[in-house]
N, C-alpha and C positions, 0 to 999 in steps of 0.2 A: 259829102266827099270821105272817103273812105280814111279811117283812124290811121295815123301812123305809130306806131310803138316804139318806143326807144331802143330799139335794137342794137345801135351802136354802143351800148352799154356791154351787151355779150360780145361783140365783133373787137371790142378793144381788151378783154379780159385774155392774159397770159395763157398759153397751155403748158401747165405745169408739168414736171417730169413724172409726177405719181399719177396723172390722169389717166383713168382705167379706158384700156381699148387703144390709147393713141400713143405714137412716140415723139418725145419731146427733147429730142437732140439738141435742137437749136432751141436754145435759152431766151432768143428774143421774139418766140413765134406766137403769135396771137390767135386766138379764134376765128378773128376775119381773115386770116392768111390761109386756110386750110385748103380752100379750093384751089389756090397758085401751087400745092404741092406735088399736085400731080400723083397724088395716091392711087393705090388700085387694091381693093381687098384680096385680089386674086397673086397677086404680085410679092407675097411675103412680107410688106414693108410696113405693116401693122401688128402688133402685139394681140393674141389672141387671146380670149375671146373677145368677139366685139358685136353689139348690137348697132344693126342696121336699119334703116328705114329706106324703102325704095321710091324714088321721085313719082314715076309714072303710076305707081297705086296709089299714091297720096292725091295725085291730080283726080284719078278714076273716082276716087271714094268722094271727093268734094263736090264732084259733077252730080253724082247720084244723090248725096243730101242735099245740095241746092236746089236740084230738079224737083226734089219731094217735097220740101218745104214750099217750094211755090206752088207745088200743083195740089195742097192741101191747103192753103192761106194760113200756115203757122209760121211762128217765128224761130230763128234757132238761136238758145243761150247756150253753147255747147258747154260741158262740165270739163273745167280746165283739171280738175285735178289727175283726169286720166294720163297727161302729158307733164304739167307741169312747165312747159316749153314755150316761151314767148312767140320764139321763131315758127311754132303751128300755129299760135294762137293769131298770129298776124295774117297767117293763111286765111282761118277761119271769117276773121274781122274783114279780109277781102272778099269772101264769100259772101258778105252780107248779113254775117251773124249780129243778132239784135244786142248781143254783149256776151259776157262771159258768168257761168256759173263757178261759185267757189262753195268750200263744206268748211271753212275754218275762217278764222281772221287773221290767222296769219296767210293763209293762199292772199288774202284780200290785200295784204300788206305788198306780197309780192307782186301781185298783177296792179296795184298802182306804182309800184316802183318804176315799171315799164310803160305807164302811161294808159292803162285799160280804161276809159270813160265809164263804162256802165258794167256793175257788177249786181249778180243777184247771189246773196249769201243763202244756200238752200240748207239751212239752219237757222237753229236759236241763236241768238246773240246775248250772251248773258255774261260773260266774264270782264271785270272791270276794264282790263287793258284793253281787251278788243272794243268795248264800247266807246272807250275814252280815244282810241284810235280813229273808228270809224267817224264819230263827232267831228274830230280836229279835221278831219280830211275833208268834211261834209262843209266845213267853215272856210277850209282855205280854198278849195276849189268850186266856184260856184256851178260848174258844168257836169261836176261828178255826180252821178246818177245809181244812187244806191237802192237795195230792198234785202231786207233779212224779213225770217220767218218767226211767227209767235204762235203759241199753242196755249198761253194759260192767262189767268189776269196778273199772276206773281211776276210772268216774265215781261208782261207789257209794262205793269208798273214800274219795273227798273229800267227799262227803255224810258220811258217819258221822265222819272226822277233825273235820269242823265242828260236828256235834252233839256229841260230846265236849266240845271245845275251849270251846264255848258253856255248856255246864252244861244243856242243855235238859232238862226232866224230863220229857217224852214223848217217843217215837218221830217223825222223819220220814217219813212215810207215801209211799210210792212204787209205782209200777206199773211194769213191765217194758214196754218198747216193741219191737214185733215190726215189722220191716221186710223189704224185699224187694231182690234184686240192682238195683245202680244206681238202687236209690231214695235216699229221706233216710236220718235215723237209724233205729235200730231193730237188734235183735239179727237175724241171719241164719239162721232157721233154728230148730226145737224143741230142738235138742240143744243150742245155744248159749245160749237161753233158761233152758234147765232147768240149765245150769252155773250161771250167774248167780242163778238162784231158790235154789239150795242156798248158794250164796256169800252172799247179801242173809238168810239164814237166820242164818249164822254172824255177821253185823254187827249182830244184834239183840243190846240193845234199842234203840241208836241208830237204826237203820232197821227198817221195818215193811214188809214186800211186801204191798199190798193188792189187788193186779190185776192184769189184763194191757191193754194199749192197743195200737191200730195205728189207722192212717189210709187209708184205702182210695181215697184222690182222687191217691195220688202218680202213677199210669202216666198216660203218653202216647199218643199214637197216636191211632185211629179210636175212634169212640164204641163201634163192634162188638166191639173186641179188649178193652173195660171188663171185661165181666163174667167172662170166663175168670181173668184174672190176679187180679180183685178176690176169685175165689172161693179162688183159691190161698192169699192173705195170709189171708182170713179163716180159711181151716182151719187153718193155721199157728197164727194165735191160739187158735183152739178147742182143739188138742190141745195147744198149752201150757199154757193154763188146766187143763185136763183133768189133765195130767201133775203138776203142781205140786200140784192138790187130791190127788191119789192117793199122793202123799209128804208131803201137810201142811205145806207151805213157806209157806203164806198165813199171815198175821197172824191173831188170833180179831177176828171180825166179818163183817159182809156183804162178799164178794168183787165188785168192781168189773170189769167186763168192756166197753171204752169204744172207740166206733169211731164212723163215720159223719158225715161232713161234709156239705154241702148238695147234694150230686150224688146220691148212690148209698146214702142211710142205707136205703132199703126193701130193698136186697141185704142189708145188716149184720142187721137185724130178720129177715128171713128165715131167713138161716143161722145165727143165732145163738138163736132160736126155743128151740129144746131145752134150752139152758142156762139160760134164765131162771126163776128159781125163789127162795124166801126167802132162800136162802143164794148167790145170785150175782143182781146188779142190771147190767141193760144200761144203760150210759149212752151216749147219743148227742149230738154235740157240732154240731149243724147251726146255722151262725149268720145265713146269709142269708135264711131263709125269712120273717123277719119285715118286709124290705123289699123282696124279692124283685128281679127286675130284667126287662128287657125282651129278653135277649139270652142269654147262657151259661145263666142259672139257668131260664129261661123254657123254654130245649130240654130241658135236664136233666128239668124237671118234666113234659113230653109224654112223655119216654122212661119216667118212673117210673110215670106213669098208664098207659103202654102196657104195660108189664112185667104190671100189674094185680097185684101180689104180694100187696096187703091190701086188703079192700075199702074201709075207711076212707079211703084215698086217691081211690079213683073216685068214692065216693058224696059227698062235701062239696064243696061250692063249692071250686074249685081258687084259690090264691093268684094274688093279681093285684100288678102294682107299683106299690110306694107313690111310689118315687123317681123325680124327675123335674127335670131342670132347664131352667130359664126363662130366654131372651135376647131381644134385640132383633132384628130384621132390620136390617143396619147399610148393605147395598148390593146392589144389583141390576144389576153392571157389564157384562152380556152376556146374550142371550137364553138361558134354561136353565140361568143359574146365579145362586143366592143367597148371601149372604156375612152369615152371623148374629156375634152378639159373645159367642161363648165358643169356649174350645179346650182345648189339653190340661193348661192348668192347672185347668179345671175340671168334666172328665168323664173318666170312666174310657176307657182306648183300648188296654190291655193284650192283651183277648180279642178285642172287636168294635168298632167304630165305633158311635157312640151312632144311635140311631134317632128320627126326626121323627115325633112323634105327634100334636101337636094345634095349633092356630091361633087368634089371635085378632086382632080390631082394633076397637077402640071405635067405635062408631056403626054398623059393620057387623052383629057378633055379638054376640047377647045374652050368650052365654057360649062359650068356647073351643070349637071343631068339632075333631073328628078329621080327620087327613089322610092320606091313601091313597097319596101319591106324593110323592116327595122321597128322595132316597139322600146321606148323607153321603159327600163325597169323600174329603177330608183334613181335619186338624186340624193349625192353626199354636198358638203357645202362647195366643194372645185370638181368635182367628179360625176360624170352619168355613165350609170350603167346602159347598156343597149341590147336588147336582143337582135342578133340579125342572122341570116342562114347560114349554115356550116360552112357552104361553098362561097360564101361571098367574098368579093374580090377586094376588099378594103386594106388599107396597109396603113402602118404608124405614119403619120405626117400627113394623110390625107384631111383635106376639109372638106367638114359637112355643116349644114344649117338644120337650125329647128326652128319652125312655128310655137308659137306660145298659145295659151287660153287665158283669158282675162289680162290684156295690155299693161292696166294699170299699176298691178305689181310686177310688170318687168320693166317699164320705164322708171319706176322708183329706184332701181338696184344701178342705173345708169346715170352718171352725172354727164356724160357726152354721148350720144349718138351718131354714129355716120351717116350722113344722107347720101344715097349712094344711086348712079343712074343703071339702066339696063344691062349696061358694060360694066358694072361694080367699079367704076371709078367714083371716088368720093368728093361729092360736089360741094359739101358743108358739114360742119358740124353742129348738131342739134344740142343745145345746154339744157338741163333740165335743171329744177330749182325746189328740189323737196324737202 
């Protein structure tokens, strides 16, 4: 039976008058009432800028990833930090997600508040407050299934000591993180990882080694340099898993092998394919597939489809961007320059500037039309400067939509996003908890 999260906690939240992107003239309005208001993005009923998610795109992207993991034998534990939206978590769990990935102990708290039953903390758990919270939750709820990472004996000793002091009646489940030189956390090489695994066995029953983890998206540089470096990291992880298995260092049960962000998960599935059997489960942690984007991950998907490593990725309709930010044209101060009412406070700009995608003027257009020209020049806090053809027909007050690159850093700017249908009717408010 699919897990039902406590979404009523969101539906009962008041829609405060200061909520970004939404009107709250009715002081009694709750988030669960939004669908009944009959709002439409194109009718001027909502203040701009406004971040939107297209329902049909979310469904298409969900179906694509669901079919992909089924075809590869992997399980999906999507990274919740992309959206921090329990309503979207529920969609992912309904699609058969194995659990949800978190990046911080704070994320774990949020997930648990809404009832997420299985969490992989893809990070080291070292701070006392975070350790204490996790151990208390494990003691409180015998059905809570939790995993975290370790990459050192010191970190393992801290966790084991805390487990013993708490009196927890079951072990804390851990995965050894494998890293790379000049990268993030993680053991550097198979021998270091094997030594840690042997030490973890000595720390039983406080700790239980359940698998191996890495993150293949840590490398910088040109895209063509990524696959060889990723292959080396995956090779180390695979070798460590096999060495630990040969020495019977894993705790009883299925061994977890986890990797796979949102850009190179096809390489992970290929390189780990021979290890997936009833005793070893591959856990992918892709988080951006649901919303997709119009920049970094759009290019990554082109590369994935170009590599053609799994037929499921090329035969299914490709994911499409679900996330857009809508704003009004504020000024046309000189030929070839348009100023719109959104900025750094509203859209991601850490990887690429947004992309102009749609234009709408009441009375001129029956519905928004795609735009083929227009280039973001720069962002201020609340303004965007856009280069347009000198003879462009834009007018002050027109609506424009932009797609983003790296959805994570757009979601975190919006406490509430509008879920819209293909006619731009507002179906629901998607609440985030960053």
